[in-house]
MARBAGU-588228 format. One record per atom (N, C-alpha, C): x negated, y negated, z; residue in three letters. Coordinates in steps of 0.2 Angstrom, whole numbers, plus 2048, in hexadecimal, padded with zeros to 3 digits. Atoms other than C-alpha are relative to their C-alpha. Layout:
XYZAla;...
***
This chain:
8017FD7FAMet;F89B3B80CMet;8047FD805Met;7FC8037FAAsn;F93B3981CAsn;7FD802806Asn;8027FE7FAPhe;F92B3C82EPhe;7FE807801Phe;8007F87FFLeu;F93B4F82CLeu;7FC8037FBLeu;8037FC805Asp;F8CB5481CAsp;7F98007FFAsp;807800802Leu;F7BB58816Leu;7FF7FF7F9Leu;801801807Ser;F75B51805Ser;7FC8057FDSer;8057FC804Arg;F6CB597F7Arg;801808801Arg;7FF7F97FFAla;F72B6A7FDAla;807801802Ala;7F97FE7FESer;F83B737FFSer;800805806Ser;8007FB7FBGly;F7EB7F80DGly;7FD8067FEGly;8037FA802Asp;F75B8F80EAsp;804806802Asp;7FB7FA7FFPro;F7DBA180DPro;7FE802807Pro;8017FD7F9Gln;F80BA981EGln;803807800Gln;7FD7F9800Asp;F83BBB822Asp;807800802Asp;7F97FF7FFGly;F95BC0822Gly;8047FA7FFGly;7FB805801Gly;FA2BB2824Gly;807802802Gly;7F97FE7FEGln;FB3BB182BGln;8057FE7FBGln;7FB801805Arg;FC2BB3820Arg;8067FD803Arg;7FA8047FEPro;FCFBA6822Pro;807805800Pro;7FA7FC800Ser;FE0BAD826Ser;8048017FASer;7FC800806Gly;FE8BA8816Gly;7FC8047FAGly;8037FC805Asp;FDBBB280CAsp;800808802Asp;7FF7F97FEThr;FE2BC480DThr;7FC8057FCThr;8047FB804Glu;FD8BCC7FFGlu;7F97FE801Glu;808802800Pro;FC5BCE7FFPro;7FF7FC7FAPro;802805805Leu;FBCBC17F5Leu;7FF8047FALeu;8027FD806Ala;FB6BCE7E9Ala;8068027FCAla;7FA7FE804Thr;FC8BD27E4Thr;8037F97FEThr;7FD806802Arg;FCEBC07E4Arg;7FD7FC7FAArg;803804806Val;FC1BB97D8Val;8018037F9Val;7FE7FC806Ala;FC6BC67CBAla;7FB7FE7FBAla;806801805Pro;FB5BC67C2Pro;8028037F9Pro;7FE7FE806Pro;FB8BC87AFPro;7FC8067FEPro;8047FA802Ala;FB3BD97A7Ala;7FB7FE7FBAla;805802805His;FAABCF799His;7FF7F9801His;8028077FFLeu;FA0BBF79CLeu;8007FD7F9Leu;800804806Arg;FA2BB178FArg;7F87FE800Arg;807802800Ile;F8FBB178BIle;7FF7FB7FAIle;801805806Pro;F8ABA1781Pro;7FC8037FAPro;8037FE807Ala;F85BA476FAla;8017FB7FBAla;7FF805806Gly;F82B9A75FGly;7FD7FA802Gly;802807800Gln;F7BB8975CGln;7F8800803Gln;8078007FEAla;F6AB8E765Ala;7FF808802Ala;8027F97FEArg;F61B9E76CArg;801800808Arg;7FF8007F9Trp;F68BA277DTrp;7FD806804Trp;8027FA7FCArg;F61BAD78BArg;8007FE807Arg;8008017F9Pro;F61BAF79EPro;7F97FC802Pro;8068047FELeu;F55BA37A7Leu;7FE802807Leu;8037FE7FAHis;F49BA77B5His;7FB7FB803His;8048057FCGlu;F3DB9E7C1Glu;7FA7FE7FBGlu;805802805Thr;F30B9E7B3Thr;8027FB7FBThr;7FE806805Asp;F3BB927A9Asp;8017FA804Asp;7FF8067FCAla;F3BB857B7Ala;7FD7FA7FDAla;803806804Gly;F2FB7A7ADGly;8057FD7FAGly;7FC802806Ser;F3BB7A79ESer;8067FD803Ser;7FA8037FDIle;F4AB767A9Ile;7FF7F9802Ile;8018077FDIle;F42B677B2Ile;7FF7FB7FAIle;801805805Gln;F3DB607A1Gln;8077FE7FDGln;7F9801803Leu;F4FB6279ALeu;8047FB805Leu;7FD8047FBGln;F55B5A7ABGln;7FE7F97FFGln;803807800Arg;F4AB4B7A9Arg;8037FC7FAArg;7FD803806Val;F50B48797Val;8077FE801Val;7F98017FFAla;F62B4979CAla;8017FB805Ala;7FF8057FBGlu;F61B3F7ABGlu;7FE7F97FEGlu;802807803Asp;F57B317A2Asp;8067FD7FCAsp;7FB802805Phe;F64B31795Phe;8077FE803Phe;7FA8017FDAsp;F73B317A1Asp;7FF7FA805Asp;8028057FBArg;F6AB247ADArg;803802806Arg;7FE7FE7F9Thr;F6EB2E7BCThr;7FC7FD805Thr;8048037FBPro;F69B267CCPro;7FB805805Pro;8047FB7FDTyr;F5EB357D1Tyr;7FC8047FBTyr;8047FC804Arg;F51B417CAArg;7FF807803Arg;8017F97FDThr;F51B547CCThr;7F8801800Thr;8077FF7FFThr;F40B597D3Thr;7FE8087FEThr;8027F9802Glu;F36B697CDGlu;801804806Glu;7FF7FC7FAAla;F37B6F7DFAla;808802801Ala;7F97FF800Glu;F4AB6E7DEGlu;8028067FBGlu;7FF7FB805Ile;F4AB787CEIle;7FE807802Ile;8037F97FEIle;F3FB867D5Ile;804803805Ile;7FC7FE7FBAsp;F4AB877E4Asp;8078047FEAsp;7FA7FD803Leu;F59B8C7D9Leu;7FF8077FFLeu;8027F9801Phe;F50B9D7D6Phe;7FE803806Phe;8027FD7FAGlu;F4EBA17E8Glu;804807800Glu;7FD7FA801Pro;F51BB47E8Pro;805802805Pro;7FB7FE7FBAsp;F5BBB57F8Asp;8077FD7FFAsp;7FA803801Ile;F69BAA7F1Ile;8038037F9Ile;7FD7FD806Pro;F75BB27E4Pro;8007FA7FAPro;800805805His;F72BA87D3His;8008037F9His;8017FE806Ser;F72BA97C1Ser;7FF7FA7FBSer;801805804Ala;F6CB9E7B3Ala;7FF8027F8Ala;8007FF807Tyr;F6DB9D7A0Tyr;7FE7FA7FCTyr;802806804Gly;F65B92793Gly;8008017F9Gly;800800807Ala;F65B8D781Ala;7F97FD7FDAla;806802802Phe;F55B8B777Phe;8007FE7F8Phe;800802807Asp;F52B82766Asp;7FB8047FDAsp;8057FC804Leu;F47B89758Leu;7F9800802Leu;8068017FDAla;F38B82760Ala;7FE802807Ala;8007FD7FAGly;F3BB8A770Gly;8017FC806Gly;7FF8057FAThr;F40B7B77AThr;807801803Thr;7FA7FF7FCLeu;F4EB7D787Leu;8047F97FELeu;7FB805802Val;F5DB72781Val;806800804Val;7FA8007FBAla;F6AB7778DAla;800806805Ala;8007FA7FBTyr;F6DB8279CTyr;8057FF805Tyr;7FB8007FBGly;F79B877A9Gly;7FE804806Gly;8037FD7FATyr;F76B8D7BBTyr;806801805Tyr;7FB7FF7FAVal;F81B947C9Val;7FD803806Val;8037FD7FAArg;F7DB987DBArg;806801805Arg;7FB7FF7FBVal;F88B9F7E9Val;7FD7FF807Val;8028017F9Gln;F87B987FBGln;8067FF804Gln;7FB8017FBLeu;F91B9780ALeu;7FF7F9803Leu;8018077FFThr;F93B8480DThr;8017FF808Thr;7FF8027F9Glu;F93B7B81EGlu;808800801Glu;7F98007FFLeu;FA6B7A81BLeu;803807800Leu;7FE7F97FFSer;FA7B8D81CSer;8048027F9Ser;7FD7FE807Ile;FACB8E809Ile;7FA8047FCIle;8057FC804Val;FA3B9B7FEVal;8017FD7F9Val;7FF804806Arg;F9FB907F0Arg;7FB8027FAArg;8047FF806Ala;F98B947DEAla;7FF7F97FDAla;801806802Thr;F90B847DAThr;7FC8007F9Thr;802800807Cys;F8DB817C7Cys;7FC7F97FECys;804806803Ser;F80B757BFSer;7FD8027FASer;8037FF807Gly;F77B727AFGly;7FF7FA7FDGly;801806804Ala;F72B667A1Ala;8008027F9Ala;8017FF807Val;F73B6478FVal;7FC7FA7FDVal;804805803His;F66B5B785His;8047FB7FCHis;7FC805803Pro;F6DB4A77EPro;8018017F9Pro;7FF7FF807Glu;F6AB4F76CGlu;8048067FEGlu;7FC7F9801Trp;F73B6076ETrp;8077FF803Trp;7F98007FEArg;F83B59775Arg;8057FF7FAArg;7FB800806Asp;F93B5976BAsp;7FF8077FCAsp;8017FA803Lys;F8EB6B766Lys;803806803Lys;7FC7FB7FCSer;F99B74772Ser;7FC804805Ser;8047FC7FCLeu;F8AB7A77CLeu;8037FF808Leu;7FD8007F9Gly;F92B7378CGly;806804801Gly;7FA7FB7FFThr;FA2B7C789Thr;7FE807801Thr;8027F97FFSer;F99B8C787Ser;7FD801807Ser;8037FF7F9Ile;F8FB89797Ile;805800806Ile;7FB8007FAVal;F9EB857A2Val;804806800Val;7FC7F9801Ala;FA8B9579BAla;7FB805803Ala;8057FB7FDTrp;F98B9F7A0Trp;800800807Trp;8008017F8Gln;F97B977B1Gln;806802803Gln;7FA7FE7FDSer;FA9B9A7B5Ser;800808801Ser;8007F87FFAsp;FA7BAD7B1Asp;7FB803804Asp;8067FD7FCIle;F96BB07B9Ile;8017FE807Ile;7FE8027F9Ala;F9CBA67C8Ala;804805804Ala;7FB7FB7FDArg;FAABB37CBArg;7FC806802Arg;8047FA7FFHis;F9DBC17CAHis;7FC7FF806His;8058017FALeu;F91BB97D6Leu;804800806Leu;7FC8017FALeu;F9FBB57E2Leu;802807803Leu;7FE7FA7FFAla;FA5BC77E1Ala;7FB805803Ala;8057FC7FDArg;F94BCE7E5Arg;7FC7FD806Arg;8038037FBSer;F8FBC27F2Ser;800803807Ser;7FF7FD7F9Gly;F95BCC801Gly;8037FB805Gly;7FD8057FCLeu;F9DBBC808Leu;807800800Leu;7F9800800Glu;FAFBB980DGlu;8027F9802Glu;7FD8077FEGly;FBABAA80FGly;8037FC7FAGly;7FE804806Lys;FC1B9C805Lys;7FA7FF7FBLys;805800805Ala;FB8B9B7F5Ala;8027FB7FAAla;7FF805806Gln;FB6B8F7E6Gln;7FA8007FBGln;805802805Ile;FACB8C7D6Ile;8007F97FFIle;800807800Ala;FA6B7B7D6Ala;7FB7FD7FBAla;804804805Gln;F9EB6E7CAGln;8007F9803Gln;8018077FEPhe;F97B5D7CFPhe;7FF7FC7FAPhe;801804807Ala;F9AB507C1Ala;7FE7F9802Ala;803807800Asp;F90B407C0Asp;8047FC7FBAsp;7FC804805Glu;F9BB327B9Glu;7FC7FD7FAGlu;804803805Thr;F8DB2D7AEThr;8008057FAThr;8007FB805Val;F8EB3D7A4Val;8068007FCVal;7FA801805Val;F9AB3A795Val;8038077FFVal;7FD7FA802Gly;FA6B48792Gly;801805805Gly;8017FB7FBMet;FA2B527A2Met;807801803Met;7F98007FCVal;FB3B4E7ABVal;8058047FBVal;7FB7FE805Asp;FBDB5279BAsp;7FF8087FFAsp;8027F9801Leu;FB4B63799Leu;802804806Leu;7FF7FC7FALeu;FB6B687ABLeu;808801801Leu;7F98007FFGlu;FC9B647ABGlu;8038057FBGlu;7FE7FB805Arg;FCBB6E79BArg;7FF807802Arg;8027FA7FESer;FC3B7C7A3Ser;803803806Ser;7FC7FE7FAGly;FCFB7D7B2Gly;7FD7FD806Gly;8028037F9Phe;FC5B737BFPhe;8047FA801Phe;7FD8067FEThr;FCDB657C9Thr;7FC7FC805Thr;8048047FCAla;FC6B577D2Ala;802801808Ala;7FE7FF7F9Arg;FC5B5A7E5Arg;7FD7FB805Arg;8038047FCArg;FB8B4F7EDArg;7FC7FB7FCArg;804806803Trp;FB0B3E7E9Trp;7FB7FE805Trp;8068027FCPhe;F9FB397EFPhe;7FD7F97FDPhe;802806802Thr;F9AB277EEThr;7F87FF802Thr;8078027FEGln;F87B227EDGln;8007F9802Gln;8008077FEMet;F84B127F7Met;7F97FE801Met;8068037FEArg;F75B077FAArg;8007FA803Arg;8008067FCArg;F70AF9805Arg;7F97FD7FFArg;806804801Asp;F63AEB801Asp;7FD7FF807Asp;8038007F9Leu;F56AEC80FLeu;7FD7F9801Leu;8038077FFThr;F50ADA80BThr;8057FC804Thr;7FB8037FCGlu;F60AD5814Glu;800801807Glu;8017FF7F8Glu;F61AD3827Glu;804806802Glu;7FD7FA7FDIle;F64AE3830Ile;8027FE807Ile;7FE8027FAPro;F6FAE083FPro;7FD804806Pro;8027FD7FAVal;F6AAE4851Val;806803804Val;7FB7FC7FCVal;F75AF185AVal;7FE801807Val;8027FE7F9Thr;F75AF286DThr;805805802Thr;7FC7FB7FDLeu;F7BB02875Leu;8017FF807Leu;7FF8017F9Gly;F82B04886Gly;7FB804804Gly;8057FD7FBPro;F79B0A896Pro;7FF8087FEPro;8027F9800Tyr;F70B1B895Tyr;8008027F9Tyr;8017FE807Leu;F71B1C882Leu;7FA7FD7FDLeu;806802804Ala;F61B1A877Ala;7FF8037FAAla;8027FD806Ile;F5BB1D866Ile;7F9801800Ile;8077FE7FFGlu;F4BB26866Glu;7FD8047FAGlu;8037FC806Pro;F3FB2E858Pro;802807801Pro;7FF7F9800Trp;F43B3F853Trp;7FA804800Trp;8057FC7FFGly;F36B4A85AGly;8018087FFGly;7FF7F9800Glu;F33B5D859Glu;804803805Glu;7FD7FE7FALeu;F3AB5E86ALeu;8088017FFLeu;7F8800801Trp;F4CB5A864Trp;8028047FATrp;7FD7FD805Asn;F4DB65855Asn;806805801Asn;7FA7FB7FFAsp;F58B7385CAsp;8067FC803Asp;7FA8037FDAla;F62B67866Ala;8047FC7FBAla;7FD803805Val;F66B5D857Val;8048057FBVal;7FD7FB804Arg;F6AB6D84DArg;807802804Arg;7FA7FF7FCArg;F77B7185BArg;8057FB800Arg;7FB806801Ala;F7EB6085AAla;8037FF7FAAla;7FD800806His;F80B61848His;8058057FFHis;7FB7FB800Asn;F89B71849Asn;8067FE804Asn;7FB8027FCGln;F94B6A857Gln;8047FA7FCGln;7FD806804Ala;F98B5A84CAla;8058037FBAla;7FB7FD805Phe;F9FB6683EPhe;806803804Phe;7FA7FD7FDAla;FA9B7084BAla;8057FB803Ala;7FB8057FDAsp;FB1B60852Asp;8057FE7FAAsp;7FB802806Tyr;FB9B5E840Tyr;8028077FDTyr;7FD7FA803Gly;FBEB7083FGly;7FC8047FCGly;8047FC804Glu;FB0B77836Glu;7FC805804Glu;8027FB7FCSer;FAAB8883CSer;7F98027FESer;8067FD802Ser;F9AB8B832Ser;7FA7FC804Ser;8068037FDGlu;F89B8883BGlu;7FA8027FDGlu;8077FF803Leu;F77B86836Leu;7FC804805Leu;8047FC7FCThr;F6CB9383DThr;7F97FC801Thr;8078047FFVal;F5AB8E843Val;7FC8007F9Val;803800806Gln;F53B94833Gln;8037FC7FAGln;7FD804805Gln;F5FB8B828Gln;7FF7F8802Gln;8028077FETrp;F5CB7B833Trp;7F97FE7FETrp;807802802Glu;F49B7C830Glu;8007FF7F9Glu;800802807Arg;F4CB7C81EArg;8037FA7FEArg;7FD807801Thr;F57B6D81FThr;7FC7FB802Thr;8048057FELeu;F4AB64828Leu;7FA7FF7FCLeu;806800804Glu;F3DB6781BGlu;7FF7F97FCGlu;800806804Asn;F41B57812Asn;8017FA804Asn;7FE8067FCVal;F44B4C821Val;7F97FC802Val;8068057FEVal;F38B3D824Val;8017FF808Val;7FF8017F9Arg;F36B3D837Arg;8007F9802Arg;8008077FDGlu;F31B2B839Glu;8067FC7FEGlu;7F9804801Trp;F42B26831Trp;806804803Trp;7FB7FC7FDSer;F4CB3383BSer;8007FF807Ser;7FF8017F9Phe;F53B3084CPhe;805804804Phe;7FB7FD7FCVal;F5DB3785AVal;8037FB805Val;7FD8047FBAla;F69B2E866Ala;801805806Ala;8007FC7FALeu;F67B34878Leu;8047FD805Leu;7FD8027FAAsp;F72B33887Asp;7FC802806Asp;8047FE7FBArg;F67B32896Arg;8047FE807Arg;7FC8017FASer;F75B308A3Ser;800805805Ser;8017FB7FCSer;F71B408ABSer;7F8802800Ser;8077FE7FFAsp;F61B498B0Asp;7FD8037F9Asp;8027FD806Arg;F61B5289FArg;8037FC7FAArg;7FD805806Ala;F62B4788FAla;8048057FBAla;7FB7FD805Arg;F70B4C883Arg;7FF7FC7F9Arg;800803807Val;F70B49870Val;8077FE7FFVal;7FA803802Ala;F7EB3D86CAla;8017FF7F9Ala;800801807Gly;F7AB3B85AGly;7F98017FDGly;8067FF803Tyr;F6DB3D84DTyr;8007FD7F9Tyr;801802807Ile;F67B3683CIle;7FA8037FCIle;8057FD803Met;F5DB3F82FMet;7FF7FC7F9Met;802804806Ala;F54B35821Ala;7FA8047FCAla;8057FD804Ser;F49B3A812Ser;7FE7FB7FBSer;802804806Arg;F40B33803Arg;7FF8047FAArg;8007FC807Trp;F42B397F1Trp;7FC7FC7FBTrp;804805805Glu;F34B307E8Glu;8018027F9Glu;7FF7FF807Glu;F38B397D8Glu;8067FC7FDGlu;7FA804803Asp;F48B2F7D7Asp;7FE7F87FFAsp;802807800Trp;F3FB1E7D9Trp;7FF7FD7FATrp;801803807Pro;F3AB1B7C7Pro;8077FF7FDPro;7F9801803Ala;F4CB1E7C2Ala;8047FB803Ala;7FC8057FDLeu;F53B137CFLeu;7FD7F97FFLeu;803807801Gly;F47B057CCGly;7FE7FD807Gly;8028037F9Trp;F43B037DFTrp;7FF806805Trp;8027FB7FBArg;F3DB0D7EEArg;806800805Arg;7FA7FF7FCGlu;F4BB147F9Glu;7FF805805Glu;7FF7FB7FAGly;F4DB1C80AGly;807803800Gly;7F97FD801Tyr;F5BB29809Tyr;802803807Tyr;7FD7FD7FAVal;F66B2D818Val;8048077FEVal;7FE7F9801Glu;F69B40817Glu;806802804Glu;7FA7FE7FBAla;F75B42826Ala;8007FC806Ala;7FF8047FALeu;F7CB38834Leu;806803804Leu;7FB7FD7FCGly;F86B40842Gly;8007FE807Gly;7FF8027F9Val;F8DB3B853Val;805805803Val;7FB7FB7FDLeu;F95B4785FLeu;8067FC804Leu;7F98037FEAla;FA7B44865Ala;7FF7FB806Ala;8008047FAPro;FA3B3D877Pro;7FD7F97FFPro;804806801Trp;F98B2F870Trp;8037FC7FATrp;7FD804806Arg;FA3B29861Arg;8037FA802Arg;7FD8067FFArg;FA9B18860Arg;7FC7FC806Arg;8048037FBArg;F9BB1286BArg;7FA7FD7FDArg;805803803Gly;F90B0B85EGly;7FA8047FEGly;8067FC801Val;F84B1A85CVal;7FF8017F9Val;8027FF807Ala;F86B1D84AAla;7FD7F97FDAla;802807803Arg;F84B0A846Arg;7F87FF802Arg;8078017FESer;F74B0A851Ser;7FB8057FDSer;8047FB804Leu;F6DB1A849Leu;7FE7FD7F9Leu;801802807Leu;F6FB13838Leu;7FC7FA7FFLeu;804806801Thr;F68B0283BThr;7F9801802Thr;8077FE7FEArg;F59B0A844Arg;7FC8037FAArg;8037FD806Thr;F56B14834Thr;7FF7FB7FBThr;801806805Met;F58B05829Met;7FA7FC801Met;8068047FELys;F4BAFC833Lys;7FA8047FELys;8067FB801Ala;F3FB0B831Ala;7FF8007F8Ala;801801807Phe;F42B0A81EPhe;7FD7FA7FEPhe;802807801Gln;F3FAF881EGln;7F97FF801Gln;8078007FDGlu;F2FAFA828Glu;7FB8047FBGlu;8047FC805Ser;F29B0781BSer;7FF7FD7F9Ser;800803806Gly;F2BAFC80DGly;8058027FBGly;7FB7FE804Met;F3BB03806Met;8047FA7FEMet;7FC806803Asp;F46AF77FBAsp;807801802Asp;7F97FE7FFTyr;F56B007FETyr;801806805Tyr;7FE7FA7FCAla;F5FB0C80AAla;8068037FBAla;7FB7FD804Gly;F6AB19800Gly;803805804Gly;7FC7FB7FCIle;F77B25806Ile;8068027FBIle;7FA7FD804Asp;F85B307FEAsp;806800805Asp;7FB8007FBVal;F96B2E806Val;8068047FDVal;7FA7FC802Asp;FA5B3B805Asp;8067FB801Asp;7FA8047FFIle;FB4B30802Ile;805803804Ile;7FB7FD7FBAsp;FBFB3D80BAsp;7FD801807Asp;8037FF7F9Asp;FB4B3C81AAsp;8047FE806Asp;7FB8027FBPro;FBFB3C829Pro;7FD7FC806Pro;8038057FBThr;FB3B32834Thr;8007F97FEThr;800807802Gly;FB5B2282AGly;7F97FD7FFGly;807803801Ala;FA2B21826Ala;8007FB7FBAla;801805805Gln;FA5B17816Gln;8017F9803Gln;7FF8067FDHis;FACB09820His;7FA7FD804His;8068027FCLeu;F9DB0982CLeu;7FA7FD7FBLeu;805802805Tyr;F91B0881DTyr;8017FA7FDTyr;7FF807803Thr;F9AAFA815Thr;7FF7FA805Thr;8018057FBGln;F9AAF0825Gln;7F87FE800Gln;8078017FFLeu;F87AF2825Leu;7FD7FE7FALeu;803803807Gly;F85AEC813Gly;7FF8057FBGly;8017FB806Phe;F85AFC809Phe;8057FE7FBPhe;7FC801805Glu;F8CAFA7F8Glu;8008067FBGlu;7FF7FA805Pro;F93B087ECPro;7FC7FF7FAPro;804801806Thr;F88B0B7DDThr;8028057FBThr;7FF7FA804His;F8DB1C7D6His;805805803His;7FB7FB7FEArg;F9AB2A7D7Arg;7FF8077FDArg;8007F9802Thr;F99B3D7D6Thr;807803802Thr;7FA7FC7FEVal;FA9B487D6Val;7FF807800Val;8007F8800Met;FAAB5A7DBMet;8068037FDMet;7FB7FC803Tyr;FB5B647D0Tyr;800807802Tyr;8017F97FEAla;FBAB757D5Ala;8068047FEAla;7FA7FB801Ile;FC5B857D2Ile;800804806Ile;8007FC7FAAsp;FCBB8E7E1Asp;8018087FDAsp;8007F9802Val;FC9BA17E0Val;802805806Val;
***
């Protein structure tokens, strides 16, 4: 996570979309969907997956994540959300003779906050079924179906097929590179021990950190969109999309920075935090998670980000959390990683986004 991105999601689809000047052909033409899909076959019984298979998918995810010792756990709600009818998606799975799901692949198309039409691929293979070429079959199918979904999405603009590879999954990077994917972005998971002293940050006159109440919802949404615009990103979250983003926000851990130098208070920055209790058994501790941290241009370099972060860390501490967690985009232009390091955050894990431009 960085000053601008939202974690756990890559953005919701929006109507239309502006086509960058370099993309002269319609997306449906550029993606060149293959006439014949490479449908997985052999080794197991394959078939399309639907929302009714969510229970089987979550069971497979838990086995795979336990084996790979990933620092997170996929929730049942997250799996159910994958089959939301309004978002273009497709899923395919392999079952053993006993009817147990042993591998699956999934693709969904969304317009990200970075104005990229992205076909994001995900999936898992049971540890006992690895080295049987199931992963290779899944990635080939994902690459083909992604092009079809992109072509039918009705969206325009820069587009890519993306896979997020966890460093703990052996062989995943090699498979993606052999399939034509290249590393594009690196995300470092960081954590901060809350038993250590949290510094006190003093802001200048008229600036204050206050609890995030319902009153500030839309003002923060507009501030969030402006923060992206400041870095040349044109995509904006609508009110409906923002409400979905706020569903997992813990209000007592989230704050706004206000400038009260005039009659009408202005939002200078914000911080959003959540709790993912399903991850705690795997982590071995209780963690408050920073979803997003943003500061608008006129108030940068005035200690606002540092003040927001320490206030949230204190709220974590008072709620009995052991650690504060955050994901950092290494390519983040705001230099967020340096701020987190100064405040005692340490890197623990890394995820790499691999992509194919289409």
